[in-house]
C-alpha positions in Angstrom: 0.0 0.0 0.0 1.3 3.4 -1.0 1.8 6.1 1.6 1.1 9.8 0.8 2.6 12.8 2.3 0.1 15.3 3.7 0.9 18.8 4.9 -1.7 20.9 6.8 -1.0 24.4 7.9 -0.9 24.6 11.7 -2.9 21.5 12.2 -1.5 18.2 13.4 -2.1 15.3 11.0 -3.8 13.2 13.7 -6.2 16.1 14.6 -6.8 16.7 10.9 -7.7 13.1 10.3 -10.1 13.1 13.3 -11.8 16.2 12.1 -12.3 14.6 8.7 -13.6 11.4 10.0 -11.3 9.7 7.5 -8.1 11.8 6.9 -6.6 14.1 4.3 -7.6 13.8 0.7 -5.6 12.4 -2.2 -6.7 12.7 -5.8 -6.4 15.0 -8.8 -6.5 18.7 -8.9 -6.7 22.0 -10.5 -4.2 24.9 -10.6 -3.0 26.2 -7.3 -4.9 29.2 -6.0 -3.5 32.3 -7.6 -4.6 35.2 -9.7 -8.2 34.9 -10.9 -8.4 31.4 -9.3 -7.7 32.7 -5.8 -10.3 31.9 -3.3 -12.5 34.7 -2.0 -12.5 33.0 1.5 -10.1 34.0 4.2 -6.4 33.0 3.5 -6.5 30.2 6.0 -9.3 28.0 4.6 -7.9 24.8 6.1 -10.7 24.2 8.7 -13.5 25.1 6.3 -12.3 22.9 3.4 -11.1 19.8 5.2 -13.2 19.1 8.3 -16.6 17.3 8.5 -19.1 17.3 11.3 -17.7 15.9 14.5 -19.0 12.6 15.8 -16.7 12.3 18.7 -16.7 15.9 19.8 -13.1 15.7 20.9 -11.4 17.8 18.3 -10.5 21.4 19.1 -10.8 22.4 15.4 -13.6 24.8 14.7 -16.0 22.9 12.6 -17.9 24.8 9.9 -19.6 21.8 8.3 -23.3 21.1 8.6 -25.1 17.8 7.9 -27.7 17.7 5.2 -30.2 15.0 4.2 -30.3 15.6 0.4 -28.3 17.1 -2.4 -30.9 19.8 -2.7 -30.6 20.8 1.0 -26.8 20.7 0.6 -26.9 23.2 -2.4 -29.2 25.5 -0.5 -27.0 25.5 2.6 -23.9 26.3 0.4 -25.6 29.1 -1.5 -25.6 27.2 -4.8 -28.4 27.0 -7.3 -28.1 23.2 -7.6 -26.0 20.2 -6.6 -26.7 17.3 -8.9 -24.7 14.2 -8.0 -25.0 10.4 -8.7 -26.1 7.9 -6.1 -22.8 6.1 -6.5 -19.4 6.6 -8.2 -17.3 4.0 -10.0 -13.6 4.5 -9.6 -10.8 2.0 -10.3 -13.2 -0.9 -10.6 -14.8 -0.2 -7.3 -18.3 1.2 -6.6 -18.5 3.9 -3.9 -22.0 4.6 -2.6 -23.9 5.4 0.6 -23.8 9.2 -0.2 -23.6 11.4 2.9 -24.2 15.2 2.5 -22.4 18.1 4.1 -22.1 21.8 3.5 -20.4 25.0 4.6 -21.5 28.5 3.7 -19.7 28.2 0.3 -19.1 24.5 -0.3 -21.4 21.6 -1.0 -20.0 18.1 -0.4 -21.1 14.5 -0.8 -19.0 11.7 0.7 -19.1 8.2 -0.9 -17.9 5.1 0.8 -16.6 1.6 0.1 -15.5 -0.4 3.1 -13.0 2.0 4.9 -12.1 4.0 1.8 -14.0 7.2 0.8 -14.3 9.7 -2.1 -15.2 13.3 -1.5 -17.0 15.3 -4.2 -17.2 19.1 -3.7 -18.8 22.1 -5.5 -18.3 25.8 -4.9 -19.0 29.0 -6.6 -16.0 30.8 -4.9 -13.5 28.3 -3.5 -11.0 27.1 -6.0 -7.7 25.1 -6.3 -6.3 22.0 -4.8 -6.0 23.4 -1.3 -8.8 25.9 -1.3 -11.6 23.6 -2.6 -10.4 20.0 -2.4 -8.5 20.6 0.9 -5.6 18.6 -0.6 -2.0 19.4 0.3 -0.4 16.4 -1.3 2.3 16.6 -3.9 1.7 14.4 -6.9 4.2 12.9 -9.4 2.0 13.6 -12.4 -0.4 16.3 -13.5 -2.3 16.2 -16.7 -5.5 17.4 -18.4 -8.4 15.4 -19.8 -11.2 16.8 -22.0 -14.7 15.7 -21.1 -17.2 17.0 -23.7 -15.4 20.4 -23.9 -14.7 20.6 -20.1 -11.0 20.6 -19.2 -10.4 18.4 -16.2 -7.1 18.7 -14.4 -5.9 15.4 -12.9 -3.3 14.5 -10.3 -1.9 11.1 -9.5 1.1 8.9 -9.1 1.0 8.0 -12.8 -0.6 9.2 -16.0 -4.2 8.1 -16.5 -4.4 7.0 -12.8 -6.0 10.0 -11.2 -6.3 10.4 -7.5 -7.8 13.9 -7.5 -9.7 15.6 -10.3 -10.8 19.3 -10.6 -12.8 21.1 -13.2 -14.9 24.2 -13.8 -18.3 24.5 -15.5 -20.9 27.2 -15.8 -19.1 29.4 -13.2 -18.9 26.6 -10.6 -15.8 24.8 -9.3 -15.6 21.0 -8.7 -13.2 18.6 -7.0 -13.3 14.9 -6.4 -10.6 12.9 -4.6 -9.9 9.9 -2.5 -9.7 10.2 1.3 -7.3 8.1 3.3 -8.8 4.8 4.4 -8.4 1.5 2.8 -6.7 1.3 -0.5 -4.7 4.6 -0.6 -3.4 3.6 -4.1 -6.9 3.7 -5.6 -7.2 5.7 -8.7 -9.6 6.7 -11.5 -9.2 5.7 -15.1 -9.9 8.1 -18.0 -13.3 6.4 -18.4 -14.0 6.9 -14.7 -13.2 10.6 -15.0 -15.4 11.1 -18.0 -18.3 9.3 -16.3 -18.0 11.2 -13.1 -17.7 14.7 -14.6 -20.6 14.0 -16.9 -22.9 13.0 -14.1 -22.3 16.1 -11.8 -23.8 19.5 -12.0 
């Protein structure tokens, strides 16, 4: 199993993992936040973009995430016009399902699970970039682009065509989807997986 390096500003990794309920993301990404892509949120967006609602109540991290019951409720809470997502996601030959919905004031999120591994899908109208939206501070060996029906998807992974984090923009909204720590940390998305996922999300 492959280990990934994760760096979180001012937050211990153990505390970060506890706040997530799974651990830091890995996956594919977009450009780093700079210029017109810079997030409009406060500079330190770590707690907003990486923590989910606490179940243990033992973390000292301020938790901005709220639990929602549906994708529609999630969109409303995040100030978005819609959040259309599939009931399950196929990635690397594995089906991730059991969607669980969360939101902050600017980000809608659905978490899919398979055994102990998870995938996080996020949408925002303002948060952008690998750190600002996906909450991903990993370094990846490969970065490449994939066209999905005219949408440029930026992918990150250990090898070409094996994406662990993907990011894209469409109709003024920003999207990210990446694996969380858990079971198979070497899990990755094929080009067909990427096309299917991006085509099913709005």
